[in-house]
VOMAR-967249 format. One record per atom (N, C-alpha, C): residue number from 1; residue in one letter; atom name; x, y, z. Coordinates in nm, 2 decimals, always signed. Layout:
<nodes>
   num   residu   atome       c1       c2       c3
   NUM        a      CA        X        Y        Z
...
</nodes>
This chain:
<nodes>
   num   residu   atome       c1       c2       c3
     1        m       N    +0.08    -0.12    +0.00
     1        m      CA    +0.00    +0.00    +0.00
     1        m       C    +0.09    +0.13    +0.00
     2        r       N    +0.19    +0.13    +0.09
     2        r      CA    +0.28    +0.24    +0.09
     2        r       C    +0.35    +0.26    -0.04
     3        l       N    +0.39    +0.16    -0.11
     3        l      CA    +0.45    +0.16    -0.24
     3        l       C    +0.36    +0.23    -0.34
     4        k       N    +0.23    +0.20    -0.34
     4        k      CA    +0.14    +0.26    -0.43
     4        k       C    +0.12    +0.41    -0.40
     5        i       N    +0.11    +0.44    -0.28
     5        i      CA    +0.10    +0.58    -0.24
     5        i       C    +0.22    +0.66    -0.28
     6        l       N    +0.34    +0.60    -0.25
     6        l      CA    +0.47    +0.67    -0.29
     6        l       C    +0.48    +0.68    -0.44
     7        s       N    +0.44    +0.58    -0.52
     7        s      CA    +0.44    +0.58    -0.66
     7        s       C    +0.35    +0.69    -0.71
     8        l       N    +0.23    +0.70    -0.66
     8        l      CA    +0.13    +0.80    -0.70
     8        l       C    +0.18    +0.94    -0.67
     9        f       N    +0.24    +0.96    -0.55
     9        f      CA    +0.30    +1.09    -0.51
     9        f       C    +0.41    +1.13    -0.61
    10        l       N    +0.50    +1.04    -0.64
    10        l      CA    +0.61    +1.07    -0.73
    10        l       C    +0.56    +1.11    -0.87
    11        f       N    +0.46    +1.03    -0.91
    11        f      CA    +0.40    +1.06    -1.05
    11        f       C    +0.34    +1.20    -1.05
    12        l       N    +0.25    +1.23    -0.95
    12        l      CA    +0.19    +1.36    -0.94
    12        l       C    +0.28    +1.47    -0.93
    13        s       N    +0.38    +1.46    -0.84
    13        s      CA    +0.48    +1.57    -0.83
    13        s       C    +0.56    +1.59    -0.96
    14        g       N    +0.59    +1.48    -1.03
    14        g      CA    +0.66    +1.50    -1.16
    14        g       C    +0.57    +1.57    -1.26
    15        t       N    +0.44    +1.53    -1.26
    15        t      CA    +0.34    +1.60    -1.35
    15        t       C    +0.33    +1.75    -1.32
    16        v       N    +0.32    +1.78    -1.19
    16        v      CA    +0.31    +1.92    -1.15
    16        v       C    +0.44    +1.99    -1.18
    17        a       N    +0.55    +1.93    -1.16
    17        a      CA    +0.68    +2.00    -1.19
    17        a       C    +0.69    +2.03    -1.34
    18        f       N    +0.64    +1.93    -1.42
    18        f      CA    +0.64    +1.95    -1.57
    18        f       C    +0.55    +2.06    -1.61
    19        a       N    +0.43    +2.06    -1.55
    19        a      CA    +0.33    +2.17    -1.59
    19        a       C    +0.38    +2.30    -1.55
    20        q       N    +0.45    +2.31    -1.43
    20        q      CA    +0.50    +2.44    -1.39
    20        q       C    +0.62    +2.49    -1.47
    21        q       N    +0.69    +2.40    -1.53
    21        q      CA    +0.81    +2.43    -1.61
    21        q       C    +0.79    +2.54    -1.71
    22        f       N    +0.67    +2.54    -1.77
    22        f      CA    +0.64    +2.64    -1.88
    22        f       C    +0.52    +2.73    -1.85
    23        k       N    +0.52    +2.79    -1.73
    23        k      CA    +0.42    +2.89    -1.70
    23        k       C    +0.45    +3.02    -1.77
    24        s       N    +0.58    +3.04    -1.79
    24        s      CA    +0.62    +3.16    -1.86
    24        s       C    +0.76    +3.14    -1.92
    25        f       N    +0.79    +3.21    -2.02
    25        f      CA    +0.92    +3.21    -2.08
    25        f       C    +1.00    +3.33    -2.03
    26        s       N    +1.13    +3.31    -2.02
    26        s      CA    +1.22    +3.42    -1.98
    26        s       C    +1.21    +3.54    -2.07
    27        q       N    +1.23    +3.66    -2.02
    27        q      CA    +1.24    +3.78    -2.10
    27        q       C    +1.37    +3.80    -2.17
    28        d       N    +1.47    +3.72    -2.13
    28        d      CA    +1.60    +3.72    -2.19
    28        d       C    +1.60    +3.65    -2.32
    29        t       N    +1.63    +3.71    -2.43
    29        t      CA    +1.62    +3.65    -2.56
    29        t       C    +1.70    +3.52    -2.58
    30        g       N    +1.82    +3.51    -2.52
    30        g      CA    +1.90    +3.39    -2.53
    30        g       C    +1.84    +3.28    -2.45
    31        v       N    +1.78    +3.31    -2.34
    31        v      CA    +1.72    +3.20    -2.25
    31        v       C    +1.59    +3.16    -2.32
    32        y       N    +1.51    +3.26    -2.36
    32        y      CA    +1.38    +3.23    -2.42
    32        y       C    +1.39    +3.13    -2.54
    33        i       N    +1.48    +3.15    -2.63
    33        i      CA    +1.49    +3.06    -2.74
    33        i       C    +1.53    +2.92    -2.70
    34        k       N    +1.60    +2.90    -2.60
    34        k      CA    +1.63    +2.77    -2.55
    34        k       C    +1.51    +2.71    -2.48
    35        e       N    +1.44    +2.79    -2.40
    35        e      CA    +1.32    +2.74    -2.33
    35        e       C    +1.21    +2.70    -2.44
    36        l       N    +1.20    +2.78    -2.54
    36        l      CA    +1.11    +2.75    -2.65
    36        l       C    +1.14    +2.62    -2.71
    37        g       N    +1.27    +2.59    -2.73
    37        g      CA    +1.31    +2.47    -2.79
    37        g       C    +1.27    +2.35    -2.70
    38        e       N    +1.29    +2.36    -2.57
    38        e      CA    +1.25    +2.26    -2.48
    38        e       C    +1.10    +2.23    -2.48
    39        f       N    +1.03    +2.35    -2.49
    39        f      CA    +0.88    +2.34    -2.49
    39        f       C    +0.83    +2.27    -2.62
    40        m       N    +0.89    +2.30    -2.73
    40        m      CA    +0.85    +2.24    -2.86
    40        m       C    +0.90    +2.09    -2.86
    41        k       N    +1.01    +2.06    -2.81
    41        k      CA    +1.06    +1.92    -2.80
    41        k       C    +0.98    +1.83    -2.72
    42        d       N    +0.92    +1.89    -2.61
    42        d      CA    +0.84    +1.81    -2.52
    42        d       C    +0.71    +1.77    -2.58
    43        d       N    +0.67    +1.83    -2.69
    43        d      CA    +0.55    +1.79    -2.77
    43        d       C    +0.58    +1.65    -2.84
    44        k       N    +0.70    +1.62    -2.86
    44        k      CA    +0.74    +1.49    -2.92
    44        k       C    +0.68    +1.47    -3.06
    45        s       N    +0.66    +1.57    -3.13
    45        s      CA    +0.62    +1.56    -3.27
    45        s       C    +0.72    +1.61    -3.36
    46        d       N    +0.73    +1.55    -3.48
    46        d      CA    +0.83    +1.59    -3.58
    46        d       C    +0.79    +1.73    -3.63
    47        e       N    +0.66    +1.76    -3.64
    47        e      CA    +0.62    +1.89    -3.69
    47        e       C    +0.66    +2.00    -3.59
    48        a       N    +0.65    +1.98    -3.46
    48        a      CA    +0.69    +2.08    -3.36
    48        a       C    +0.84    +2.11    -3.37
    49        e       N    +0.91    +2.00    -3.38
    49        e      CA    +1.06    +2.01    -3.38
    49        e       C    +1.10    +2.08    -3.51
    50        k       N    +1.04    +2.05    -3.62
    50        k      CA    +1.07    +2.11    -3.75
    50        k       C    +1.04    +2.26    -3.75
    51        a       N    +0.92    +2.30    -3.70
    51        a      CA    +0.88    +2.44    -3.69
    51        a       C    +0.98    +2.52    -3.60
    52        y       N    +1.02    +2.46    -3.49
    52        y      CA    +1.12    +2.52    -3.40
    52        y       C    +1.25    +2.54    -3.47
    53        k       N    +1.30    +2.44    -3.54
    53        k      CA    +1.44    +2.45    -3.60
    53        k       C    +1.44    +2.56    -3.71
    54        l       N    +1.33    +2.56    -3.79
    54        l      CA    +1.32    +2.66    -3.90
    54        l       C    +1.31    +2.80    -3.83
    55        f       N    +1.24    +2.82    -3.72
    55        f      CA    +1.23    +2.95    -3.66
    55        f       C    +1.36    +2.98    -3.59
    56        l       N    +1.43    +2.89    -3.53
    56        l      CA    +1.56    +2.91    -3.47
    56        l       C    +1.66    +2.97    -3.57
    57        a       N    +1.66    +2.92    -3.69
    57        a      CA    +1.75    +2.97    -3.79
    57        a       C    +1.72    +3.12    -3.82
    58        e       N    +1.59    +3.15    -3.83
    58        e      CA    +1.55    +3.29    -3.85
    58        e       C    +1.58    +3.38    -3.73
    59        w       N    +1.57    +3.32    -3.61
    59        w      CA    +1.59    +3.40    -3.49
    59        w       C    +1.74    +3.44    -3.48
    60        k       N    +1.83    +3.35    -3.53
    60        k      CA    +1.97    +3.37    -3.52
    60        k       C    +2.02    +3.47    -3.63
    61        r       N    +1.94    +3.49    -3.74
    61        r      CA    +1.97    +3.59    -3.84
    61        r       C    +1.94    +3.72    -3.78
    62        t       N    +1.99    +3.83    -3.84
    62        t      CA    +1.97    +3.96    -3.78
    62        t       C    +1.85    +4.03    -3.84
    63        i       N    +1.75    +3.96    -3.90
    63        i      CA    +1.63    +4.02    -3.96
    63        i       C    +1.54    +4.07    -3.85
    64        l       N    +1.51    +3.99    -3.75
    64        l      CA    +1.42    +4.03    -3.64
    64        l       C    +1.49    +4.13    -3.54
    65        t       N    +1.43    +4.24    -3.52
    65        t      CA    +1.49    +4.34    -3.43
    65        t       C    +1.47    +4.30    -3.28
    66        d       N    +1.54    +4.36    -3.20
    66        d      CA    +1.53    +4.33    -3.05
    66        d       C    +1.38    +4.36    -3.01
    67        e       N    +1.33    +4.47    -3.06
    67        e      CA    +1.19    +4.50    -3.02
    67        e       C    +1.09    +4.39    -3.07
    68        q       N    +1.11    +4.34    -3.19
    68        q      CA    +1.03    +4.23    -3.24
    68        q       C    +1.05    +4.10    -3.16
    69        k       N    +1.17    +4.08    -3.12
    69        k      CA    +1.20    +3.96    -3.03
    69        k       C    +1.13    +3.97    -2.90
    70        r       N    +1.13    +4.09    -2.84
    70        r      CA    +1.06    +4.11    -2.72
    70        r       C    +0.91    +4.09    -2.73
    71        f       N    +0.85    +4.13    -2.85
    71        f      CA    +0.71    +4.11    -2.88
    71        f       C    +0.68    +3.96    -2.89
    72        i       N    +0.77    +3.89    -2.95
    72        i      CA    +0.75    +3.74    -2.97
    72        i       C    +0.75    +3.68    -2.83
    73        i       N    +0.84    +3.72    -2.74
    73        i      CA    +0.84    +3.66    -2.61
    73        i       C    +0.71    +3.69    -2.54
    74        r       N    +0.66    +3.82    -2.55
    74        r      CA    +0.54    +3.86    -2.48
    74        r       C    +0.42    +3.78    -2.53
    75        i       N    +0.41    +3.76    -2.66
    75        i      CA    +0.30    +3.68    -2.72
    75        i       C    +0.31    +3.54    -2.68
    76        s       N    +0.43    +3.49    -2.67
    76        s      CA    +0.45    +3.35    -2.63
    76        s       C    +0.40    +3.33    -2.49
    77        n       N    +0.43    +3.42    -2.40
    77        n      CA    +0.38    +3.41    -2.26
    77        n       C    +0.23    +3.43    -2.25
    78        k       N    +0.17    +3.51    -2.34
    78        k      CA    +0.02    +3.52    -2.34
    78        k       C    -0.03    +3.39    -2.39
    79        m       N    +0.03    +3.33    -2.48
    79        m      CA    -0.01    +3.20    -2.53
    79        m       C    -0.01    +3.09    -2.42
    80        l       N    +0.09    +3.09    -2.34
    80        l      CA    +0.10    +3.00    -2.23
    80        l       C    -0.01    +3.03    -2.13
    81        i       N    -0.04    +3.15    -2.10
    81        i      CA    -0.14    +3.19    -2.01
    81        i       C    -0.28    +3.14    -2.06
    82        s       N    -0.30    +3.15    -2.19
    82        s      CA    -0.42    +3.10    -2.25
    82        s       C    -0.42    +2.95    -2.27
    83        k       N    -0.32    +2.88    -2.22
    83        k      CA    -0.31    +2.74    -2.23
    83        k       C    -0.30    +2.68    -2.37
    84        m       N    -0.23    +2.76    -2.45
    84        m      CA    -0.21    +2.71    -2.59
    84        m       C    -0.10    +2.61    -2.59
    85        r       N    -0.11    +2.52    -2.68
    85        r      CA    -0.01    +2.41    -2.68
    85        r       C    +0.09    +2.42    -2.79
    86        a       N    +0.20    +2.34    -2.78
    86        a      CA    +0.30    +2.35    -2.88
    86        a       C    +0.24    +2.31    -3.02
    87        n       N    +0.16    +2.21    -3.01
    87        n      CA    +0.09    +2.16    -3.14
    87        n       C    -0.06    +2.17    -3.12
    88        p       N    -0.13    +2.25    -3.18
    88        p      CA    -0.10    +2.32    -3.31
    88        p       C    -0.06    +2.47    -3.29
    89        d       N    -0.09    +2.53    -3.18
    89        d      CA    -0.08    +2.67    -3.16
    89        d       C    +0.06    +2.73    -3.18
    90        f       N    +0.16    +2.68    -3.11
    90        f      CA    +0.29    +2.74    -3.12
    90        f       C    +0.35    +2.71    -3.26
    91        i       N    +0.31    +2.59    -3.32
    91        i      CA    +0.36    +2.56    -3.45
    91        i       C    +0.31    +2.66    -3.55
    92        a       N    +0.18    +2.70    -3.54
    92        a      CA    +0.13    +2.80    -3.63
    92        a       C    +0.20    +2.94    -3.61
    93        f       N    +0.22    +2.97    -3.49
    93        f      CA    +0.28    +3.10    -3.45
    93        f       C    +0.43    +3.10    -3.51
    94        l       N    +0.50    +2.99    -3.49
    94        l      CA    +0.64    +2.99    -3.54
    94        l       C    +0.64    +2.99    -3.69
    95        k       N    +0.55    +2.92    -3.76
    95        k      CA    +0.55    +2.92    -3.90
    95        k       C    +0.52    +3.06    -3.96
    96        a       N    +0.43    +3.13    -3.90
    96        a      CA    +0.40    +3.27    -3.94
    96        a       C    +0.53    +3.36    -3.92
    97        l       N    +0.59    +3.35    -3.81
    97        l      CA    +0.71    +3.43    -3.78
    97        l       C    +0.83    +3.39    -3.88
    98        t       N    +0.84    +3.26    -3.90
    98        t      CA    +0.95    +3.22    -3.99
    98        t       C    +0.92    +3.27    -4.14
    99        s       N    +0.80    +3.26    -4.18
    99        s      CA    +0.76    +3.31    -4.31
    99        s       C    +0.79    +3.46    -4.32
   100        f       N    +0.75    +3.54    -4.22
   100        f      CA    +0.77    +3.68    -4.21
   100        f       C    +0.92    +3.71    -4.23
   101        s       N    +1.00    +3.64    -4.15
   101        s      CA    +1.15    +3.67    -4.15
   101        s       C    +1.21    +3.63    -4.28
   102        k       N    +1.18    +3.51    -4.33
   102        k      CA    +1.24    +3.46    -4.46
   102        k       C    +1.21    +3.56    -4.57
   103        q       N    +1.09    +3.61    -4.58
   103        q      CA    +1.05    +3.70    -4.69
   103        q       C    +1.09    +3.85    -4.66
   104        n       N    +1.15    +3.87    -4.54
   104        n      CA    +1.20    +4.00    -4.50
   104        n       C    +1.09    +4.11    -4.52
   105        k       N    +0.97    +4.08    -4.47
   105        k      CA    +0.86    +4.18    -4.48
   105        k       C    +0.90    +4.31    -4.40
   106        g       N    +0.84    +4.42    -4.44
   106        g      CA    +0.87    +4.54    -4.38
   106        g       C    +0.82    +4.56    -4.23
   107        e       N    +0.88    +4.66    -4.17
   107        e      CA    +0.85    +4.69    -4.03
   107        e       C    +0.70    +4.73    -4.01
   108        v       N    +0.64    +4.80    -4.11
   108        v      CA    +0.50    +4.84    -4.10
   108        v       C    +0.41    +4.72    -4.10
   109        i       N    +0.44    +4.62    -4.18
   109        i      CA    +0.36    +4.50    -4.19
   109        i       C    +0.37    +4.43    -4.05
   110        f       N    +0.49    +4.42    -3.99
   110        f      CA    +0.51    +4.35    -3.87
   110        f       C    +0.43    +4.43    -3.76
   111        i       N    +0.44    +4.56    -3.75
   111        i      CA    +0.37    +4.64    -3.65
   111        i       C    +0.22    +4.61    -3.66
   112        n       N    +0.16    +4.62    -3.78
   112        n      CA    +0.02    +4.59    -3.79
   112        n       C    -0.01    +4.45    -3.76
   113        w       N    +0.07    +4.35    -3.80
   113        w      CA    +0.05    +4.21    -3.77
   113        w       C    +0.05    +4.19    -3.62
   114        q       N    +0.15    +4.25    -3.55
   114        q      CA    +0.16    +4.23    -3.41
   114        q       C    +0.04    +4.28    -3.33
   115        k       N    -0.02    +4.39    -3.38
   115        k      CA    -0.13    +4.45    -3.31
   115        k       C    -0.25    +4.35    -3.32
   116        i       N    -0.27    +4.29    -3.44
   116        i      CA    -0.37    +4.19    -3.46
   116        i       C    -0.35    +4.07    -3.37
   117        a       N    -0.22    +4.02    -3.38
   117        a      CA    -0.19    +3.90    -3.30
   117        a       C    -0.21    +3.93    -3.15
   118        d       N    -0.18    +4.05    -3.10
   118        d      CA    -0.19    +4.08    -2.96
   118        d       C    -0.34    +4.09    -2.93
   119        k       N    -0.43    +4.14    -3.02
   119        k      CA    -0.57    +4.14    -2.99
   119        k       C    -0.63    +4.00    -2.99
   120        t       N    -0.59    +3.92    -3.08
   120        t      CA    -0.66    +3.79    -3.09
   120        t       C    -0.60    +3.68    -2.99
   121        v       N    -0.48    +3.69    -2.94
   121        v      CA    -0.42    +3.59    -2.86
   121        v       C    -0.50    +3.56    -2.73
   122        t       N    -0.55    +3.66    -2.67
   122        t      CA    -0.62    +3.63    -2.54
   122        t       C    -0.77    +3.63    -2.56
   123        e       N    -0.82    +3.68    -2.67
   123        e      CA    -0.97    +3.68    -2.69
   123        e       C    -1.02    +3.55    -2.74
   124        n       N    -0.95    +3.49    -2.84
   124        n      CA    -1.01    +3.38    -2.91
   124        n       C    -0.90    +3.29    -2.96
   125        k       N    -0.88    +3.17    -2.90
   125        k      CA    -0.77    +3.09    -2.94
   125        k       C    -0.78    +3.04    -3.08
   126        k       N    -0.90    +3.01    -3.12
   126        k      CA    -0.93    +2.96    -3.26
   126        k       C    -0.90    +3.07    -3.36
   127        a       N    -0.94    +3.19    -3.33
   127        a      CA    -0.92    +3.30    -3.42
   127        a       C    -0.77    +3.33    -3.43
   128        f       N    -0.70    +3.32    -3.32
   128        f      CA    -0.55    +3.34    -3.32
   128        f       C    -0.48    +3.24    -3.41
   129        k       N    -0.52    +3.11    -3.39
   129        k      CA    -0.45    +3.01    -3.47
   129        k       C    -0.49    +3.03    -3.62
   130        e       N    -0.61    +3.06    -3.65
   130        e      CA    -0.65    +3.09    -3.79
   130        e       C    -0.57    +3.20    -3.85
   131        f       N    -0.55    +3.31    -3.77
   131        f      CA    -0.48    +3.42    -3.81
   131        f       C    -0.33    +3.39    -3.84
   132        m       N    -0.27    +3.30    -3.75
   132        m      CA    -0.13    +3.26    -3.77
   132        m       C    -0.12    +3.17    -3.90
   133        d       N    -0.21    +3.08    -3.92
   133        d      CA    -0.21    +3.00    -4.04
   133        d       C    -0.22    +3.09    -4.16
   134        f       N    -0.31    +3.18    -4.16
   134        f      CA    -0.33    +3.28    -4.27
   134        f       C    -0.21    +3.36    -4.29
   135        s       N    -0.15    +3.41    -4.19
   135        s      CA    -0.03    +3.49    -4.20
   135        s       C    +0.09    +3.41    -4.26
   136        a       N    +0.11    +3.29    -4.22
   136        a      CA    +0.22    +3.21    -4.28
   136        a       C    +0.21    +3.20    -4.43
   137        g       N    +0.09    +3.17    -4.48
   137        g      CA    +0.07    +3.17    -4.62
   137        g       C    +0.08    +3.30    -4.69
   138        l       N    +0.03    +3.41    -4.63
   138        l      CA    +0.04    +3.54    -4.69
   138        l       C    +0.19    +3.58    -4.69
   139        f       N    +0.26    +3.57    -4.59
   139        f      CA    +0.40    +3.61    -4.58
   139        f       C    +0.49    +3.52    -4.68
   140        e       N    +0.46    +3.39    -4.68
   140        e      CA    +0.54    +3.30    -4.76
   140        e       C    +0.52    +3.33    -4.91
   141        d       N    +0.40    +3.33    -4.96
   141        d      CA    +0.38    +3.33    -5.11
   141        d       C    +0.25    +3.40    -5.15
   142        n       N    +0.21    +3.50    -5.06
   142        n      CA    +0.09    +3.58    -5.09
   142        n       C    -0.04    +3.49    -5.10
   143        t       N    -0.04    +3.38    -5.04
   143        t      CA    -0.17    +3.30    -5.03
   143        t       C    -0.26    +3.36    -4.94
   144        i       N    -0.39    +3.38    -4.99
   144        i      CA    -0.49    +3.44    -4.90
   144        i       C    -0.60    +3.34    -4.87
   145        f       N    -0.60    +3.23    -4.94
   145        f      CA    -0.70    +3.12    -4.91
   145        f       C    -0.64    +2.99    -4.96
   146        n       N    -0.65    +2.89    -4.88
   146        n      CA    -0.59    +2.76    -4.92
   146        n       C    -0.69    +2.65    -4.87
   147        s       N    -0.75    +2.58    -4.96
   147        s      CA    -0.83    +2.46    -4.93
   147        s       C    -0.77    +2.34    -4.99
   148        n       N    -0.83    +2.23    -4.97
   148        n      CA    -0.78    +2.10    -5.02
   148        n       C    -0.76    +2.10    -5.18
   149        n       N    -0.85    +2.18    -5.25
   149        n      CA    -0.84    +2.17    -5.39
   149        n       C    -0.82    +2.31    -5.46
   150        r       N    -0.81    +2.41    -5.38
   150        r      CA    -0.79    +2.55    -5.44
   150        r       C    -0.69    +2.63    -5.35
   151        i       N    -0.61    +2.71    -5.42
   151        i      CA    -0.52    +2.80    -5.36
   151        i       C    -0.54    +2.94    -5.42
   152        w       N    -0.58    +3.04    -5.35
   152        w      CA    -0.60    +3.17    -5.40
   152        w       C    -0.48    +3.26    -5.35
   153        q       N    -0.41    +3.32    -5.45
   153        q      CA    -0.30    +3.40    -5.42
   153        q       C    -0.32    +3.54    -5.49
   154        c       N    -0.26    +3.64    -5.42
   154        c      CA    -0.26    +3.77    -5.48
   154        c       C    -0.12    +3.79    -5.55
   155        t       N    -0.11    +3.88    -5.65
   155        t      CA    +0.01    +3.90    -5.72
   155        t       C    +0.10    +4.01    -5.66
   156        s       N    +0.04    +4.09    -5.57
   156        s      CA    +0.12    +4.20    -5.51
   156        s       C    +0.15    +4.17    -5.36
   157        s       N    +0.26    +4.22    -5.32
   157        s      CA    +0.30    +4.22    -5.18
   157        s       C    +0.28    +4.35    -5.11
   158        d       N    +0.22    +4.44    -5.19
   158        d      CA    +0.19    +4.58    -5.14
   158        d       C    +0.05    +4.58    -5.07
   159        y       N    +0.05    +4.56    -4.94
   159        y      CA    -0.08    +4.55    -4.87
   159        y       C    -0.06    +4.60    -4.73
   160        e       N    -0.18    +4.62    -4.67
   160        e      CA    -0.18    +4.66    -4.52
   160        e       C    -0.27    +4.56    -4.45
   161        l       N    -0.22    +4.52    -4.33
   161        l      CA    -0.31    +4.44    -4.25
   161        l       C    -0.38    +4.53    -4.15
   162        k       N    -0.51    +4.50    -4.14
   162        k      CA    -0.60    +4.59    -4.06
   162        k       C    -0.68    +4.50    -3.97
   163        f       N    -0.75    +4.57    -3.87
   163        f      CA    -0.83    +4.49    -3.78
   163        f       C    -0.95    +4.58    -3.74
   164        d       N    -1.07    +4.53    -3.77
   164        d      CA    -1.20    +4.59    -3.73
   164        d       C    -1.29    +4.48    -3.68
   165        g       N    -1.27    +4.43    -3.56
   165        g      CA    -1.35    +4.32    -3.51
   165        g       C    -1.29    +4.19    -3.56
   166        e       N    -1.23    +4.19    -3.67
   166        e      CA    -1.16    +4.07    -3.73
   166        e       C    -1.05    +4.12    -3.83
   167        p       N    -0.95    +4.04    -3.85
   167        p      CA    -0.84    +4.09    -3.94
   167        p       C    -0.89    +4.09    -4.08
   168        y       N    -0.83    +4.18    -4.16
   168        y      CA    -0.85    +4.19    -4.30
   168        y       C    -0.73    +4.26    -4.37
   169        i       N    -0.73    +4.25    -4.50
   169        i      CA    -0.62    +4.30    -4.58
   169        i       C    -0.67    +4.41    -4.67
   170        v       N    -0.59    +4.51    -4.69
   170        v      CA    -0.62    +4.62    -4.79
   170        v       C    -0.51    +4.61    -4.89
   171        f       N    -0.54    +4.59    -5.02
   171        f      CA    -0.44    +4.59    -5.13
   171        f       C    -0.45    +4.72    -5.20
   172        k       N    -0.34    +4.78    -5.23
   172        k      CA    -0.34    +4.90    -5.32
   172        k       C    -0.38    +4.86    -5.46
   173        l       N    -0.32    +4.76    -5.51
   173        l      CA    -0.35    +4.71    -5.65
   173        l       C    -0.30    +4.57    -5.65
   174        t       N    -0.39    +4.47    -5.70
   174        t      CA    -0.34    +4.33    -5.71
   174        t       C    -0.44    +4.26    -5.80
   175        d       N    -0.39    +4.15    -5.85
   175        d      CA    -0.47    +4.05    -5.92
   175        d       C    -0.48    +3.93    -5.83
   176        l       N    -0.59    +3.86    -5.84
   176        l      CA    -0.61    +3.73    -5.77
   176        l       C    -0.59    +3.62    -5.88
   177        k       N    -0.52    +3.51    -5.83
   177        k      CA    -0.51    +3.39    -5.92
   177        k       C    -0.54    +3.27    -5.83
   178        c       N    -0.60    +3.18    -5.91
   178        c      CA    -0.65    +3.05    -5.84
   178        c       C    -0.58    +2.93    -5.90
</nodes>
């Protein structure tokens, strides 16, 4: 009987310690990126590990400013508070950031994007993930809609991200292709 109680106690204390490990990420950018790696690795999925590795490569480049990195940490902590998981939430977040960095989108786009991300992260987990998925496609190759059998893309990268109850895009001039 004592062995069962001891085993149960050790199991529960290990579970609690694991859950407490990622209540928040460090504000230090060097520590944050390592903690994020541990968090994604704990998901034990190839997709989470791949998303992290691609993001890490972009993090190490000098494209993202210190201010943008601080924003990323702040949103990551809000995601943890909202109990978002590595898969699918952080994967979508990292894919959007990786696409942004790879395509070297402008500061204005990032500022508008971060305002929308900041509004949706605590209000609606589903809307936040959908916005991250949408952003990844938009930043990567101007995809504005992707279904199993159709992909809609715009021909221009000259756009503004806006928010009026929900995110939307304003194009100065573009063509749509399917």
